Every structure is written in structure tokens, then in C-alpha cells.
NUZAMI-529301 format. One line per field, with one value per residue: residue number from 0; residue in three letters; chain; x, y, z of N, C-alpha, C, O in turn. Coordinates in steps of 0.05 Angstrom, whole numbers, always signed. Example, Ala and Ser with C-alpha at 12.3 -4.5 7.8 and 13.67 -1.06 7.14 Angstrom:
2
nr = 0/1 $
rest = ALA/SER $
kette = A/A $
n.x = +264/+257 $
n.y = -114/-45 $
n.z = +156/+142 $
ca.x = +246/+273 $
ca.y = -90/-21 $
ca.z = +156/+143 $
c.x = +264/+258 $
c.y = -66/+1 $
c.z = +156/+157 $
o.x = +285/+268 $
o.y = -66/+23 $
o.z = +169/+161 $
***
This chain:
119
nr = 0/1/2/3/4/5/6/7/8/9/10/11/12/13/14/15/16/17/18/19/20/21/22/23/24/25/26/27/28/29/30/31/32/33/34/35/36/37/38/39/40/41/42/43/44/45/46/47/48/49/50/51/52/53/54/55/56/57/58/59/60/61/62/63/64/65/66/67/68/69/70/71/72/73/74/75/76/77/78/79/80/81/82/83/84/85/86/87/88/89/90/91/92/93/94/95/96/97/98/99/100/101/102/103/104/105/106/107/108/109/110/111/112/113/114/115/116/117/118 $
rest = MET/ARG/LEU/GLU/LEU/ILE/PRO/LEU/PRO/SER/THR/ASP/VAL/ASP/ARG/SER/LYS/ALA/PHE/TYR/THR/ASP/ARG/VAL/GLY/PHE/VAL/LEU/ASP/HIS/ASP/VAL/GLU/PRO/GLY/ASN/GLY/MET/ARG/VAL/VAL/GLN/LEU/THR/PRO/PRO/GLY/SER/SER/CYS/SER/ILE/ALA/ILE/GLY/VAL/GLY/PHE/VAL/ASP/PRO/SER/ALA/ALA/PRO/VAL/HIS/GLY/LEU/HIS/LEU/VAL/VAL/ASP/ASP/VAL/GLU/LEU/ALA/ARG/GLN/THR/LEU/VAL/ALA/GLN/GLY/VAL/ASP/VAL/SER/GLU/VAL/SER/ASP/MET/GLY/GLY/GLY/VAL/ARG/TYR/ALA/TYR/PHE/SER/ASP/PRO/ASP/GLY/ASN/SER/TRP/ALA/LEU/GLN/GLN/ILE/ARG $
kette = A/A/A/A/A/A/A/A/A/A/A/A/A/A/A/A/A/A/A/A/A/A/A/A/A/A/A/A/A/A/A/A/A/A/A/A/A/A/A/A/A/A/A/A/A/A/A/A/A/A/A/A/A/A/A/A/A/A/A/A/A/A/A/A/A/A/A/A/A/A/A/A/A/A/A/A/A/A/A/A/A/A/A/A/A/A/A/A/A/A/A/A/A/A/A/A/A/A/A/A/A/A/A/A/A/A/A/A/A/A/A/A/A/A/A/A/A/A/A $
n.x = +692/+661/+650/+625/+618/+641/+680/+678/+711/+691/+676/+629/+582/+528/+515/+538/+507/+454/+465/+476/+421/+377/+392/+417/+394/+403/+390/+380/+416/+427/+439/+479/+507/+548/+576/+630/+644/+634/+599/+563/+543/+510/+496/+459/+466/+410/+382/+432/+482/+528/+546/+559/+600/+600/+622/+644/+701/+721/+736/+783/+767/+801/+832/+845/+801/+759/+762/+730/+692/+640/+578/+533/+491/+425/+412/+444/+436/+383/+393/+430/+400/+360/+393/+412/+361/+355/+390/+445/+511/+528/+564/+566/+541/+595/+612/+646/+656/+649/+601/+604/+580/+594/+577/+596/+600/+615/+615/+600/+655/+689/+697/+694/+648/+624/+571/+566/+544/+536/+526 $
n.y = +1350/+1298/+1267/+1204/+1151/+1103/+1053/+996/+949/+885/+827/+794/+802/+800/+807/+856/+881/+879/+906/+960/+973/+950/+970/+1014/+1048/+1061/+1064/+1015/+1015/+978/+909/+869/+815/+816/+784/+730/+718/+764/+811/+864/+913/+970/+1023/+1077/+1135/+1164/+1219/+1230/+1247/+1215/+1147/+1083/+1023/+952/+885/+831/+816/+867/+896/+888/+839/+828/+881/+937/+968/+1027/+1085/+1141/+1158/+1206/+1224/+1274/+1307/+1337/+1333/+1305/+1283/+1256/+1227/+1196/+1168/+1141/+1105/+1072/+1049/+1016/+979/+992/+1002/+1057/+1116/+1154/+1219/+1273/+1336/+1378/+1432/+1502/+1493/+1439/+1377/+1301/+1235/+1169/+1111/+1039/+990/+917/+902/+936/+984/+1053/+1108/+1177/+1208/+1278/+1336/+1406/+1467 $
n.z = -126/-92/-34/-23/-14/+33/+43/+91/+134/+145/+181/+177/+134/+134/+191/+204/+164/+190/+238/+221/+194/+231/+278/+276/+239/+188/+123/+75/+12/-33/-39/-72/-112/-156/-185/-188/-136/-108/-66/-52/-2/+4/+48/+80/+120/+147/+115/+99/+45/+37/+36/+67/+49/+54/+50/+7/-27/-44/+0/+48/+96/+137/+148/+184/+231/+214/+238/+277/+247/+230/+253/+243/+279/+306/+351/+402/+451/+446/+394/+417/+461/+424/+392/+439/+454/+416/+420/+415/+438/+467/+483/+539/+536/+519/+533/+500/+501/+475/+450/+424/+426/+439/+427/+427/+391/+371/+316/+304/+279/+303/+282/+287/+306/+319/+345/+329/+354/+344/+362 $
ca.x = +690/+646/+655/+594/+625/+664/+680/+685/+718/+668/+679/+605/+565/+500/+511/+542/+475/+432/+472/+464/+394/+360/+399/+426/+372/+413/+381/+397/+412/+429/+453/+480/+524/+552/+590/+659/+643/+633/+581/+570/+521/+512/+473/+458/+448/+380/+388/+459/+492/+548/+541/+584/+593/+608/+617/+662/+712/+727/+749/+801/+758/+822/+835/+842/+779/+757/+756/+723/+679/+622/+548/+526/+457/+415/+410/+459/+421/+362/+401/+441/+374/+348/+410/+412/+339/+357/+411/+473/+526/+534/+578/+553/+547/+616/+618/+676/+659/+639/+579/+603/+581/+597/+575/+609/+594/+623/+598/+611/+676/+706/+693/+675/+631/+621/+553/+572/+527/+552/+509 $
ca.y = +1326/+1290/+1242/+1195/+1123/+1094/+1021/+988/+921/+865/+797/+782/+816/+797/+817/+884/+890/+878/+924/+984/+976/+944/+980/+1046/+1060/+1064/+1057/+992/+1024/+956/+887/+854/+797/+817/+753/+721/+715/+789/+823/+895/+922/+995/+1029/+1104/+1143/+1178/+1250/+1238/+1237/+1194/+1124/+1065/+998/+927/+865/+816/+820/+895/+905/+863/+839/+830/+907/+951/+981/+1045/+1101/+1167/+1165/+1225/+1231/+1298/+1304/+1364/+1335/+1287/+1261/+1244/+1206/+1172/+1151/+1127/+1084/+1055/+1038/+998/+958/+1000/+1011/+1082/+1126/+1181/+1249/+1291/+1365/+1394/+1463/+1512/+1483/+1415/+1354/+1279/+1208/+1146/+1078/+1017/+970/+893/+901/+956/+1012/+1070/+1125/+1195/+1228/+1300/+1360/+1430/+1489 $
ca.z = -115/-73/-18/-28/-9/+48/+45/+112/+137/+157/+179/+173/+122/+146/+214/+194/+148/+201/+257/+207/+189/+247/+306/+276/+229/+158/+95/+51/-16/-45/-27/-98/-117/-187/-193/-180/-106/-97/-51/-49/+10/+5/+68/+80/+143/+138/+112/+82/+20/+35/+41/+73/+37/+68/+27/-2/-54/-52/+24/+65/+123/+164/+146/+208/+228/+208/+268/+279/+227/+238/+244/+250/+291/+316/+383/+409/+476/+433/+377/+434/+468/+403/+391/+463/+453/+393/+429/+413/+463/+461/+503/+550/+517/+526/+524/+489/+505/+453/+437/+415/+441/+421/+441/+411/+386/+346/+299/+311/+269/+311/+259/+310/+301/+332/+343/+334/+358/+344/+365 $
c.x = +677/+650/+627/+599/+648/+663/+691/+693/+698/+675/+657/+587/+541/+496/+516/+513/+457/+436/+461/+436/+375/+368/+404/+407/+383/+393/+394/+393/+405/+447/+449/+504/+529/+569/+621/+663/+637/+604/+586/+544/+523/+492/+479/+450/+430/+389/+417/+467/+517/+541/+567/+577/+609/+604/+637/+674/+721/+740/+756/+782/+770/+832/+831/+818/+780/+750/+751/+708/+654/+597/+536/+493/+451/+417/+421/+448/+399/+373/+422/+417/+362/+365/+409/+387/+337/+375/+443/+483/+534/+549/+566/+558/+574/+616/+642/+680/+652/+619/+582/+601/+583/+586/+583/+596/+611/+612/+613/+636/+698/+711/+676/+664/+628/+594/+562/+544/+544/+523/+520 $
c.y = +1317/+1265/+1228/+1162/+1120/+1069/+1013/+961/+909/+842/+778/+800/+820/+806/+841/+894/+894/+901/+953/+985/+973/+961/+1014/+1060/+1070/+1056/+1038/+1006/+999/+932/+869/+838/+797/+795/+747/+720/+740/+800/+850/+899/+950/+1008/+1065/+1117/+1167/+1209/+1250/+1231/+1224/+1169/+1103/+1038/+978/+907/+845/+816/+848/+906/+879/+856/+837/+861/+913/+962/+1011/+1069/+1134/+1177/+1187/+1226/+1251/+1296/+1335/+1364/+1303/+1268/+1250/+1223/+1187/+1150/+1132/+1102/+1061/+1042/+1013/+978/+963/+1009/+1031/+1095/+1148/+1207/+1265/+1320/+1372/+1421/+1473/+1505/+1458/+1394/+1327/+1254/+1187/+1120/+1064/+1002/+944/+884/+917/+981/+1026/+1097/+1148/+1208/+1254/+1323/+1388/+1447/+1515 $
c.z = -96/-58/-16/-21/+10/+56/+77/+112/+153/+151/+173/+160/+131/+172/+217/+184/+172/+224/+243/+202/+213/+271/+303/+257/+199/+136/+83/+29/-37/-32/-58/-95/-148/-196/-181/-150/-90/-88/-41/-29/+15/+27/+68/+103/+135/+138/+102/+53/+11/+50/+58/+55/+54/+44/+29/-30/-59/-25/+36/+87/+148/+164/+179/+205/+221/+234/+260/+262/+244/+234/+255/+258/+304/+348/+392/+429/+459/+411/+394/+449/+448/+398/+414/+462/+430/+397/+426/+437/+455/+488/+518/+530/+533/+516/+521/+495/+473/+438/+424/+429/+423/+443/+420/+414/+366/+338/+309/+306/+283/+299/+279/+295/+323/+326/+347/+333/+361/+345/+357 $
o.x = +680/+655/+607/+578/+670/+649/+711/+686/+689/+679/+661/+576/+532/+473/+500/+501/+444/+417/+443/+427/+359/+349/+399/+405/+371/+383/+418/+369/+386/+466/+428/+522/+516/+575/+632/+685/+635/+586/+605/+523/+540/+469/+499/+427/+436/+400/+425/+459/+525/+532/+590/+554/+629/+589/+647/+662/+731/+755/+744/+782/+761/+843/+820/+811/+802/+729/+762/+706/+649/+590/+529/+475/+468/+421/+409/+449/+400/+362/+429/+416/+355/+355/+406/+390/+320/+378/+461/+471/+548/+546/+555/+575/+572/+620/+658/+701/+651/+618/+563/+619/+576/+587/+575/+584/+622/+594/+635/+645/+722/+728/+653/+672/+628/+592/+567/+529/+561/+503/+507 $
o.y = +1332/+1244/+1241/+1148/+1131/+1062/+1024/+946/+920/+832/+755/+817/+843/+813/+854/+912/+915/+915/+967/+1006/+991/+966/+1032/+1084/+1087/+1034/+1040/+1012/+998/+936/+858/+845/+782/+794/+763/+720/+740/+797/+858/+889/+956/+1003/+1076/+1113/+1184/+1220/+1273/+1211/+1220/+1169/+1110/+1033/+986/+910/+842/+816/+852/+926/+858/+876/+840/+865/+899/+968/+1021/+1065/+1147/+1202/+1183/+1230/+1248/+1286/+1352/+1382/+1282/+1243/+1226/+1201/+1165/+1126/+1110/+1080/+1037/+1019/+995/+960/+948/+1022/+1030/+1085/+1163/+1211/+1269/+1325/+1374/+1432/+1458/+1510/+1452/+1390/+1327/+1254/+1190/+1111/+1075/+994/+945/+866/+913/+997/+1019/+1104/+1140/+1218/+1258/+1325/+1392/+1441/+1536 $
o.z = -76/-69/-8/-23/+7/+75/+86/+93/+173/+129/+166/+174/+134/+178/+230/+195/+173/+230/+253/+211/+217/+286/+319/+259/+188/+139/+79/+23/-52/-17/-66/-79/-163/-220/-166/-141/-66/-104/-28/-37/+32/+22/+58/+110/+118/+157/+96/+42/-12/+72/+60/+48/+67/+25/+51/-52/-82/-28/+36/+102/+170/+185/+195/+182/+223/+247/+243/+258/+268/+210/+278/+245/+310/+364/+388/+427/+462/+412/+384/+448/+455/+400/+409/+470/+429/+380/+431/+454/+434/+510/+503/+513/+557/+492/+539/+494/+453/+414/+410/+446/+400/+467/+397/+434/+347/+352/+322/+320/+278/+307/+287/+273/+346/+304/+371/+314/+378/+332/+359 $
***
């Protein structure tokens, strides 16, 4: 079994798509409208084999946000600086001890992410 896709609720698909591609740097895999009012936008973080999907007709836009998604990075300071430069509101880096460091941000719908560095 492989985890390869995480659906996220979005109240504005175009706004979410722009956030993830223009600010966070995810790759747009596809944006398709297969019919019956359905739209699927799939995006993948650089270097990841797991994608996210936002859209219409398969995720309830009023569903509770997804919390605690992790993006594992080699350098949390650099990742944070890059996102901040792209207009993302990212927390300061927290050192959890034991070589584990985090910084946090959320998308426009409140889906929350952690940048995680483990040394």
C-alpha cells in the first residue's frame, strides 16, 4: 500500500490552486473537468510521491480543514525563508529537541502544514 493522494477541502479551487503553485511551489499535475460539474486539481510538492487534490464534486468544501500535514525538508530555515518570500505566512522555527525542528503554515481554507526537519 502506498499513500499517494490526499484530498483537501477548498471553498475556492482557483484561489487554492494559485496558493499551492505560485506561493508554495507545488507542481500542477493536472486540472481536469471530467463532467457532471466535477473538477479535479492535483498538485505535488517537489520531490514527493504523494499529491494533494482539490476540486469540486469529490470533496465537500464545507468539510473541516485537514490539520498537521507534514512536508519534510532538509533545511527548515531555508524552506521557511523561501515560503515567506513568496508571501506565505509561516511561523518562526521551533526547535523540539533531539534534532527535530518545525515551522507551520496554513492554506486559505485552514488546511495546516508543518515543515519538518530531522537531523
